[in-house]
C-alpha positions in Angstrom: 0.0 0.0 0.0 1.3 3.4 -0.9 2.5 5.6 2.0 -0.1 8.3 1.5 -2.9 5.7 1.8 -1.4 4.5 5.1 -1.3 8.0 6.4 -4.9 8.7 5.4 -6.2 5.5 6.9 -4.5 6.5 10.2 -6.0 10.0 10.0 -6.6 11.8 13.3 -10.1 12.1 14.6 -10.5 15.7 13.4 -9.9 14.8 9.8 -12.7 12.2 9.8 -14.9 14.0 12.3 -17.5 16.7 12.2 -17.5 19.7 14.6 -20.7 21.3 16.0 -20.5 24.9 17.3 -22.5 25.7 20.4 -23.2 29.4 21.3 -23.8 28.6 25.0 -26.1 31.6 25.8 -28.5 30.2 23.2 -28.3 26.5 23.4 -30.3 25.4 26.5 -31.2 27.2 29.7 -31.4 24.8 32.7 -32.1 27.3 35.6 -34.8 29.6 34.2 -32.8 32.8 33.8 -33.3 33.0 30.0 -29.6 32.3 29.3 -28.2 29.0 28.2 -25.7 27.3 30.5 -23.4 24.3 30.9 -26.0 22.2 32.7 -28.2 22.8 29.6 -25.5 21.5 27.3 -25.1 18.5 29.5 -28.8 17.8 29.2 -28.5 17.8 25.4 -25.4 15.6 25.0 -27.6 12.6 24.1 -29.1 14.6 21.2 -25.6 15.5 19.9 -24.5 11.9 20.0 -27.7 10.9 18.3 -27.2 13.5 15.6 -23.8 12.0 14.8 -21.3 14.8 15.3 -17.8 14.1 16.7 -16.9 17.2 18.6 -18.5 20.3 20.2 -16.9 23.7 20.1 -18.2 25.9 22.8 -18.1 29.7 22.4 -16.6 31.6 25.5 -17.8 30.6 28.9 -15.2 32.4 31.1 -16.0 35.1 33.6 -16.8 38.3 31.7 -18.6 41.6 32.0 -20.3 40.5 28.7 -19.5 43.8 26.8 -19.1 41.5 23.8 -20.9 38.4 25.3 -17.9 36.5 26.6 -15.2 37.7 24.1 -14.1 40.2 26.8 -12.6 37.9 29.4 -11.9 38.9 33.0 -10.5 35.5 34.1 -9.2 32.8 31.7 -9.2 30.0 34.3 -12.7 29.9 35.5 -16.4 29.7 34.4 -18.7 32.6 34.4 -21.5 32.1 37.1 -24.1 32.7 34.4 -23.0 29.4 32.8 -22.1 27.4 35.9 -18.9 26.3 37.7 -15.7 24.5 37.0 -17.3 21.4 38.5 -20.1 21.7 35.9 -17.6 22.0 33.2 -15.8 18.9 34.4 -19.1 17.0 34.4 -19.8 18.3 30.8 -16.4 17.1 29.7 -16.8 13.7 31.3 -20.3 13.3 29.9 -19.2 14.3 26.4 -16.2 11.9 26.4 -18.3 9.1 27.7 -20.5 9.5 24.6 -17.5 9.7 22.2 -17.8 13.5 21.8 -14.7 15.7 21.9 -14.8 19.2 23.5 -13.1 22.3 22.1 -13.0 25.6 23.9 -12.9 29.1 22.5 -9.5 30.7 23.3 -9.5 34.5 23.1 -5.8 35.6 23.3 -5.9 38.8 21.3 -7.5 40.9 24.1 -8.9 40.8 27.6 -11.7 42.6 29.3 -10.8 46.0 30.7 -11.9 44.4 34.0 -9.1 41.8 33.9 -6.7 42.2 36.8 -3.8 42.7 34.4 -5.4 45.7 32.7 -6.7 47.2 36.0 -3.1 47.2 37.2 -1.6 48.2 33.8 -3.6 51.5 33.7 -2.7 52.7 37.2 0.6 54.1 36.2 3.1 54.1 33.3 5.6 52.4 35.6 3.2 49.5 36.4 4.9 46.0 35.9 1.8 45.0 33.9 2.0 48.1 31.6 3.7 46.3 28.7 1.2 43.5 28.8 -1.0 45.9 26.7 -0.3 48.3 23.8 0.1 51.9 24.8 1.1 54.9 22.6 1.6 58.6 23.0 -0.8 60.9 21.2 -0.1 62.1 17.6 1.4 65.6 17.4 -2.1 67.0 17.2 -3.1 65.2 20.4 -5.3 62.7 18.6 -4.9 58.9 18.2 -1.4 57.6 17.3 -2.5 56.3 13.9 -5.5 55.6 11.7 -6.3 52.1 12.8 -10.0 51.6 13.2 -12.0 49.4 15.6 -13.8 46.5 14.0 -16.9 47.8 15.7 -16.6 51.4 14.4 -14.6 54.4 15.4 -11.0 54.6 16.3 -9.2 51.6 17.8 -7.4 53.9 20.2 -8.9 54.9 23.6 -7.5 57.8 25.6 -6.5 57.0 29.2 -6.7 60.2 31.2 -4.8 58.8 34.2 -1.6 57.9 32.4 -1.8 60.3 29.5 -1.6 57.7 26.7 -3.8 55.8 24.3 -4.4 52.1 24.5 -5.2 49.9 21.5 -8.4 47.9 21.1 -9.2 46.2 17.8 -12.7 45.7 19.0 -14.6 47.5 21.9 -12.8 49.9 24.2 -13.7 47.3 26.9 -11.4 44.8 25.1 -7.9 46.1 25.2 -5.4 44.2 23.0 -2.6 42.3 24.6 1.0 42.9 23.5 2.0 39.6 22.0 5.6 40.9 21.5 5.9 40.7 25.3 7.3 37.3 26.3 5.4 37.5 29.6 2.1 37.7 27.6 3.0 34.5 25.8 4.0 32.6 28.9 0.8 33.6 30.7 -1.5 32.7 27.8 0.3 29.4 27.1 -0.3 28.6 30.8 -4.0 29.2 30.2 -3.9 26.6 27.4 -2.2 24.1 29.8 -4.8 24.8 32.5 -7.6 23.6 30.2 -5.6 20.8 28.6 -4.8 19.5 32.0 -8.6 19.3 32.6 -8.9 17.2 29.5 -10.2 19.5 26.7 -9.5 18.2 23.2 -8.4 21.5 21.6 -9.2 25.2 21.0 -10.7 27.5 18.4 -8.5 30.6 18.6 -10.4 33.8 18.2 -9.1 36.4 15.6 -5.8 34.5 15.3 -4.6 36.8 12.5 -4.8 39.9 14.7 -2.3 38.8 17.4 0.8 40.7 16.2 0.7 44.4 15.1 3.2 46.4 13.2 6.2 47.3 15.4 6.3 50.8 13.9 2.5 51.4 14.1 2.3 52.7 10.6 -0.9 54.1 9.2 -3.0 51.5 7.3 -3.5 52.4 3.6 -6.9 53.4 2.4 -9.1 50.7 0.8 -9.7 51.8 -2.8 -12.7 49.4 -3.0 -14.6 50.8 0.0 -18.1 52.1 -0.6 -21.1 53.2 1.4 -22.8 50.2 3.0 -19.6 48.4 3.9 -18.6 48.3 7.6 -16.7 51.5 8.6 -13.5 49.6 9.6 -13.2 48.5 5.9 -12.3 52.0 4.9 -8.6 51.0 5.4 -6.8 47.8 4.6 -5.4 46.2 7.8 -2.0 45.9 6.4 -0.2 46.9 9.6 -2.8 46.1 12.2 -3.2 42.4 11.4 -1.6 39.4 9.6 1.9 40.4 10.3 4.7 37.9 9.5 5.7 37.4 13.1 2.2 36.0 14.0 3.3 32.7 12.6 5.9 32.3 15.4 3.1 32.7 17.9 0.8 30.2 16.2 3.7 27.6 16.1 4.3 28.2 19.8 0.6 27.6 20.6 0.7 24.4 18.5 3.8 23.2 20.4 1.8 23.6 23.7 -0.9 21.4 22.3 1.6 18.9 21.0 2.9 18.4 24.6 -0.4 16.6 25.3 -0.3 14.2 22.4 -1.0 14.4 18.7 -4.8 14.3 18.9 -5.3 17.8 20.4 -6.8 20.2 17.8 -5.8 23.8 17.1 -8.3 25.8 14.9 -7.7 29.4 13.9 -10.4 32.0 13.2 -9.0 33.8 10.1 -10.8 36.0 7.6 -8.2 36.3 4.9 -7.9 35.6 1.1 -7.0 31.9 0.5 -3.4 32.6 -0.4 -2.9 34.2 3.0 -5.2 31.9 4.9 -3.2 28.8 4.1 0.0 30.3 5.5 -1.5 29.6 8.9 -0.9 25.9 8.5 2.7 27.0 9.3 6.1 25.9 8.2 6.1 22.0 7.9 2.4 22.1 9.0 3.4 23.1 12.5 0.9 25.9 12.8 -2.9 25.6 13.1 -4.3 22.2 12.2 -7.3 23.9 10.7 -7.2 27.6 9.7 -10.9 28.2 9.4 -12.0 28.5 5.8 -15.1 30.8 5.7 -15.3 31.1 1.9 -18.6 29.2 1.6 -20.0 31.9 3.8 -18.5 34.8 1.8 -18.7 33.6 -1.8 -21.5 34.2 -4.3 -24.0 31.3 -4.2 -23.8 29.9 -7.7 -22.2 26.8 -9.1 -19.3 28.4 -11.0 -18.2 30.7 -8.2 -18.3 27.8 -5.6 -16.6 25.4 -8.0 -13.8 27.9 -8.5 -13.5 28.5 -4.8 -13.1 24.8 -4.1 -10.6 24.3 -6.8 -8.5 27.4 -5.7 -8.6 26.2 -2.1 -7.5 22.7 -2.9 -4.7 24.1 -5.1 -3.5 26.5 -2.4 -3.3 24.0 0.4 0.2 23.1 1.4 1.2 19.5 0.9 -0.4 17.5 3.7 -2.6 20.4 4.8 -6.2 19.3 5.6 -9.1 21.4 4.3 -12.2 22.5 6.3 -15.5 24.1 5.5 -18.0 26.3 7.4 -21.5 27.4 6.3 -22.6 29.5 9.2 -21.3 30.9 12.5 -22.2 33.3 15.3 -20.8 36.3 13.4 -22.4 35.8 10.0 -26.0 35.3 8.7 -27.2 31.7 8.8 -27.1 29.7 5.6 -30.9 29.5 5.5 -31.0 33.3 5.7 -28.6 33.7 2.8 -29.8 31.1 0.3 -33.3 30.0 1.6 -34.2 26.7 3.2 -34.5 24.7 0.0 -30.9 25.6 -1.0 -29.8 25.1 2.6 -30.5 21.4 2.1 -28.2 21.4 -0.9 -25.6 23.3 1.1 -25.8 20.6 3.9 -25.0 17.9 1.3 -22.1 20.0 0.1 -20.7 20.7 3.5 -20.8 17.0 4.5 -19.4 15.6 1.2 -16.6 18.1 0.3 -13.1 16.9 1.3 -12.2 18.3 4.7 -13.5 18.8 8.2 -17.0 20.3 8.4 -18.3 22.6 11.1 -22.1 22.8 11.8 -23.5 25.8 13.5 -26.1 24.9 16.1 -29.6 25.1 14.6 -28.5 24.8 11.0 -29.4 21.1 11.2 -33.1 22.1 11.7 -33.1 24.9 9.2 -33.0 27.8 11.7 -33.3 31.2 10.0 -32.1 34.6 11.1 -34.7 36.3 13.4 -35.6 39.9 13.1 -34.7 41.7 16.4 -36.9 44.6 17.4 -34.7 47.7 18.2 -35.6 47.5 21.9 -34.3 43.9 22.1 -30.9 44.5 20.4 -28.0 43.1 22.4 -25.1 43.1 20.0 -22.5 45.9 20.5 -21.7 46.0 16.8 -25.4 46.8 16.0 -25.6 49.3 18.8 -22.5 51.2 17.6 -23.3 51.0 13.8 -27.1 50.7 13.8 -29.4 50.0 11.0 -26.9 48.8 8.4 -27.3 45.0 8.8 -24.1 44.3 10.6 -25.8 43.1 13.8 -25.1 39.5 14.9 -28.2 39.0 17.2 -30.3 37.5 14.3 -28.1 34.4 14.0 -27.7 33.9 17.8 -31.3 33.3 18.8 -32.2 30.4 21.1 -32.1 26.8 19.8 -35.6 25.5 18.9 -36.1 22.2 20.7 -39.9 21.7 20.8 -43.3 23.2 20.5 -43.6 24.2 24.2 -43.2 27.7 25.6 -40.0 29.4 24.3 -39.4 26.5 22.0 -38.1 24.4 25.0 -35.1 26.6 25.4 -36.1 28.2 28.7 -39.0 28.5 31.2 -38.2 32.2 31.3 -38.2 35.0 28.7 -35.1 34.3 26.7 -32.3 36.8 26.2 -33.1 37.0 22.5 -36.5 36.4 20.8 -37.6 33.0 19.7 -38.2 32.6 16.0 -41.9 33.0 15.1 -41.8 29.7 13.1 -40.0 27.8 15.9 -42.8 25.2 16.2 -42.4 24.2 12.6 -38.6 24.1 12.7 -37.8 22.4 16.0 -35.9 19.2 16.9 -39.1 17.6 18.2 -41.1 18.4 15.1 -38.4 17.4 12.7 -37.4 14.1 14.4 -40.9 12.8 13.5 -40.5 13.5 9.8 -38.2 11.4 7.6 -37.8 14.2 5.0 -37.0 17.0 7.4 -33.8 19.0 7.5 -32.8 17.2 10.7 -33.4 13.8 9.1 -31.3 14.9 6.1 -28.4 16.0 8.3 -28.5 12.8 10.4 -28.5 10.6 7.2 -25.6 12.6 5.7 -23.6 12.4 8.9 -24.2 8.6 9.2 -23.2 8.1 5.5 -20.1 10.2 6.0 -19.1 8.3 9.1 -19.3 4.9 7.4 -17.7 6.0 4.2 -13.9 6.3 3.7 -14.4 8.0 0.4 -16.6 10.8 2.0 -14.5 11.2 5.1 -10.8 11.0 4.0 -11.0 10.2 0.3 -9.7 12.1 -2.7 -11.6 15.0 -4.3 -11.9 15.7 -8.0 -14.1 18.3 -9.8 -16.3 17.0 -12.6 -16.7 19.5 -15.4 -20.2 20.9 -15.6 -22.1 24.0 -16.6 -25.2 26.0 -15.7 -26.5 25.6 -12.2 -24.9 22.3 -11.3 -21.7 21.9 -9.2 -20.5 18.3 -9.2 -17.5 16.3 -8.0 -16.1 12.9 -7.2 -15.0 11.5 -3.8 -13.0 8.3 -4.1 -11.2 5.9 -1.8 -9.9 2.6 -3.2 -12.9 0.9 -4.9 -15.4 3.3 -3.3 -16.4 6.1 -5.6 -19.2 8.7 -5.1 -20.5 11.2 -7.6 -22.1 14.3 -6.0 -24.3 16.6 -8.1 -25.7 19.8 -6.6 -28.3 22.0 -8.3 -27.8 25.5 -6.9 -30.8 27.0 -8.6 -34.6 26.7 -8.2 -35.0 25.3 -11.7 -34.5 21.7 -13.0 -31.2 20.7 -14.4 -29.3 17.7 -15.8 -25.8 16.5 -15.8 -24.1 13.5 -17.4 -22.1 11.5 -14.8 -18.6 10.2 -15.8 -20.0 6.6 -15.5 -23.1 4.7 -14.7 -24.2 5.1 -11.1 -26.8 4.4 -8.6 -28.4 7.1 -6.4 -28.1 6.5 -2.7 -29.4 9.9 -1.4 -31.3 12.9 -2.6 -32.1 16.1 -0.7 -35.7 16.2 -2.0 -37.0 12.9 -3.2 -37.0 9.2 -2.4 -34.6 8.2 -5.2 -32.6 5.6 -3.4 -31.4 2.7 -5.7 -32.5 4.7 -8.8 -30.0 3.8 -11.6 -28.6 6.5 -13.9 -27.6 5.1 -17.3 -27.0 8.4 -19.1 -28.2 11.9 -17.9 -28.9 12.5 -14.2 -31.9 14.7 -14.0 -32.1 17.0 -11.0 -35.2 18.8 -9.8 -35.1 22.4 -8.5 -32.9 22.8 -5.4 -31.8 19.1 -5.5 -28.6 17.5 -4.4 -27.8 13.9 -5.1 -25.1 11.4 -4.0 -24.6 8.5 -6.3 -22.4 5.4 -6.0 -20.3 4.9 -9.2 -20.3 1.5 -10.7 -17.0 -0.2 -11.6 
């Protein structure tokens, strides 16, 4: 057997597996305060095992003032009382592992809360021993901010500190001061945080805004963005050439990876990175010693048509370093849900794409039941981005609404009024309702996950694009004698494609077509995806 085949057959769990993202505030409330918690997640572990995912990634659960709902951390080594206790987390970890589920935590190393003890001490005086843990600069000659770097949430990224007469840098909210990753002490402290959770048994981390960690040593102005226009987020007016994605960041990523490798080869490092493909793939690191999976969000960002997606997949596959493992994401807590972007019919096709492309898929909670974005009344808005830049569609509350479990009050999420509104169609798109219907979105996801789990071709096999035209995107997945042809119609009109060989349909997103043989043209109905087994 050739060496590459041996390596693939011994692939680590995260290459074969599927990750499920949980936004903990919105997954399940167990104590009636309207906010999801760890006990709620524990109570839903059986559902996750039944669904067929392999790992859960939990968005931040650390103590926080919640200026940005947990992404402003005041203590990296504890659990926020809103979510529970360290003992609750240990029970969650044990319960997940007992069911064969891995647990990944969100690691937020770019910034802390301004309530973190480090920052409280750092802003007391310029001579504070903690001062250089953060990024401080004198004013510009006119007394204004040191440079033109913007906050991702609007306005300047520099906040004036009256006590010490300097500005501090915050890439996000002023309540989220950036750490100075050029300081060796910051690195030591943050790697100690990783070890704290690894010692408890976590299986890996998703690293928040990994590409932001190192800033230009000279703090040069960012160049203007020639493509900016009204309607784009304000921070896009400049290109973040000097405020992010600096060459030195790769040393930091390699150091993080080395910490995980101390605990064995099965701990997973994922990086949140919104960059063009050619820059994204550099985060695999030299000799693949960077992030195992630099998150690929291009299915979220690309135009939803067959040729654009086909080109994205081909360019991504071509850009991967040798041995680099791909990954795919359809939705997350920062971007509109797939059903909101393409409609529920196409969301079924997207599910088939996500779970049959080569690479590790990530499912955002609720996508498996077809959850849509929910309109948030102005008086219910929670997201700081929407509050700072209102009315332009940048708010993230619509995709963070509570999970829809059943037809009871508040969709089974909570006995109290939830922190965000429940979708008006929650009764029709709930776990309880959809488990009873063999053709529901939930049933489709579960069938796809089961097929992927038992198929070497779909989990670790080769990928090859099949030339097509019009609205159909199609490709092959192959492993030894096992060969699948996937044809996805990305439009609401019928289409047809000629497979490269005779085949037999084993799954469709819309019809009962199992065992249907295809001798010549494969005819697809509107918004239909098909998986077919190729005949020898």
